[in-house]
C-alpha positions in Angstrom: 0.0 0.0 0.0 1.0 3.5 -0.7 -0.4 6.6 1.0 -0.2 9.9 -0.8 -0.7 13.4 0.7 -0.7 16.5 -1.4 0.2 20.0 -0.2 1.0 23.4 -1.5 -2.3 24.5 -2.9 -3.8 27.9 -2.3 -5.1 31.1 -3.8 -2.9 32.7 -6.4 -3.4 35.6 -8.8 -3.5 35.1 -12.6 0.1 34.8 -13.8 1.3 33.5 -10.5 3.1 30.3 -9.5 2.7 27.5 -7.1 4.6 24.3 -6.3 2.5 21.3 -5.3 4.0 18.5 -3.4 2.9 14.8 -3.1 4.5 13.0 -0.2 4.3 9.2 -0.2 4.4 6.8 2.8 4.2 3.1 3.1 5.9 1.3 0.2 8.6 2.9 -1.8 7.4 4.7 -5.0 10.8 4.2 -6.6 9.3 1.8 -9.2 6.0 3.6 -9.7 4.9 6.0 -12.4 3.5 9.1 -10.7 0.9 11.4 -12.0 -1.0 14.6 -11.3 -4.7 15.0 -12.2 -7.1 17.8 -11.5 -10.9 18.1 -11.1 -12.9 21.3 -11.3 -16.5 21.5 -10.0 -18.9 19.9 -12.4 -16.1 18.5 -14.6 -14.5 15.2 -15.1 -11.1 14.4 -13.6 -8.4 15.3 -16.2 -4.8 14.3 -16.7 -2.2 17.1 -16.0 1.2 15.5 -16.0 3.1 12.2 -15.3 6.6 11.1 -14.7 8.3 7.7 -15.1 9.7 5.8 -12.2 13.2 7.1 -12.9 12.3 10.6 -13.8 13.6 10.3 -17.4 10.2 10.5 -19.1 7.5 13.1 -18.6 4.2 13.7 -20.2 1.9 16.8 -20.1 -1.6 17.7 -21.1 -1.6 20.2 -23.9 -3.3 22.8 -21.7 -0.3 22.9 -19.3 2.6 22.2 -21.6 5.3 24.8 -21.2 3.8 26.1 -18.0 3.9 23.1 -15.6 6.8 20.9 -14.8 6.6 17.5 -12.9 9.7 16.3 -11.0 10.3 13.6 -8.4 12.8 12.9 -5.6 12.7 9.1 -4.9 15.0 9.4 -1.9 12.4 11.8 -0.3 9.5 9.8 -1.7 8.0 13.1 -3.0 6.7 14.2 -6.4 6.3 17.9 -7.3 4.3 19.9 -9.7 5.7 23.3 -10.5 2.9 25.4 -11.9 3.7 28.7 -13.6 1.7 31.3 -15.4 -1.5 30.1 -13.7 -4.8 31.1 -15.2 -8.4 30.9 -13.8 -9.0 27.8 -15.9 -6.4 26.1 -13.8 -8.6 26.3 -10.8 -9.3 22.8 -9.5 -8.5 20.2 -6.9 -5.2 18.7 -7.8 -4.6 15.0 -7.1 -1.5 12.9 -7.0 -1.6 9.3 -8.1 0.7 6.3 -8.3 0.7 3.5 -10.9 2.4 0.3 -10.2 1.7 -1.3 -13.5 4.2 -2.0 -16.3 4.3 -0.8 -18.9 2.7 2.5 -17.7 0.1 4.3 -19.7 0.5 7.7 -18.0 -2.7 9.4 -19.2 -5.6 7.4 -17.8 -6.9 7.8 -14.3 -8.2 4.3 -14.2 -4.7 2.9 -14.6 -3.5 4.5 -11.3 -3.7 2.3 -8.2 -3.3 4.9 -5.4 -4.6 8.4 -4.9 -4.2 11.3 -2.5 -7.1 13.4 -1.2 -6.1 16.4 -3.3 -5.1 20.0 -2.7 -7.2 23.0 -3.9 -5.7 25.5 -6.3 -7.7 28.7 -6.9 -6.5 31.2 -9.5 -8.4 34.5 -9.1 -7.8 38.2 -8.8 
């Protein structure tokens, strides 16, 4: 079992930045693909970014490409989402997820085995 806890969300003005963290406990995540998803009120959960177990491969949704960066520190069992140039459309609950399968698929929420509770990001002036 893996437990995931997100932090770092908050209220930010348009154009601002946040760094979200996802701290894992329980089993090591060193062999897991890690992903970030988000869900806005009344909308489906959508893929944001994912990173391979070794950090060598990353994938991004078109809507965040060039603005968001996903990184991981396996020694600290933590995954990060660096979000820049935030816009009101980025407002959502951001959730961290872990996928133990191989090969990974990265994009699909149903592939992920473990989920955190989420952290709220609100972009507003």
